[in-house]
N, C-alpha and C positions, 0 to 999 in steps of 0.2 A: 385224102387223109394219108395215103401211103407216101405221097410226095413230101408232105410236111414231116412225117416221122423219119423218113430216110434223110431228109435235109438236116434235121436236128442231129441225127446219129452221125452224119458225116462231119458236121460242124464241130462236134466234140471229139471225134475219133481221129481226124486227120492230124491235128497238132500232136497227139500222142504217138501216132504212127511215124511222123517226121522225127520226133525226139528219139524214139526207139531206133529208127534207122541210123540216125547220127551216132548214137551210142554204139551200135553194132559195128558200123564202119570205123569208128575211132578205136574200138577194142581190137579190131583185126588189123590195125595200123594201115588201113587203106587211105584214110584221110588224117592229116595231122591235127591234133586237137590239144590245146594247152590245158594245163591243170585249172586255170581260171575259167575256162569254158565249161568244165564239168559243174562248177558252182551254178552257172546259169541254166545248164541242162537239168540239174536236179530241181531247181525252182520251177522250170517249165513243166517237168513231169508232175510235181506236186500240184501245180495249178490245173494241169490237164486232168489229173485224177479227181480233183475237187469238182471241176465242171462236169465230168462224166457222172459223178455221183449226183449232182443236181439235175442232170438230164433225165434220170429215171422217173421221178415224180412228174416232170414235164411231159414225158411220153404218156404217162397214165392220164394226165389232164387232157392231152390232145385226144386220146381215145375216148374219154368220157364226153368231151365237148363236141366231138364230130361224129360219133357213131351211136345211134339210138340202140342198135342191136347189142353193142358192147355194154351199154348201161343196163339194159334189160337182163342180159346174161349175168352180169356182175351182181345185180340185185338178187337174182334167183339163186346164185351160188353162195353169196356171202352175207346177205342181209336177211336175217331171220324175221319173218313177219308172223307174230303170234297173235291170233285173234282172242277175244275174250269169251268165245263161245265154247269153252271146254277143251281146247287143245292143250292147255297147260296141264291138265290132269291126265293126259295120255289118251283122251278119247279121240276117235277118228270121226270126222264129220263128213266123210265121203259118202255120197249117194250116187248110185248108178243113174245114168241118163234116162233110163226107162222106168225108174221107180216112181211111184205115185207119192205126192206130197201130203195127201190127206190120210190120216189114220183113223 
């Protein structure tokens, strides 16, 4: 799972890193860069940002699909399971393990 997540991360971040590096080097006049090139650089940055935005739900889907422990923890934290046996009224149905069930 870690390999898949890191691969997806690198696939979407490397183009952005290259575009940022080109912009920094051109701003410092280390490499010559024509005004026309900035047009394509801006488009590359916009597309890279959009792909990065799409990768966030993809990472969530990877975690959910590959990790049972992640699904269980996610359900415990965010999915509220309300039973019909009085918990809606604020009653606590907790019984100690050594309590007898017959009254």
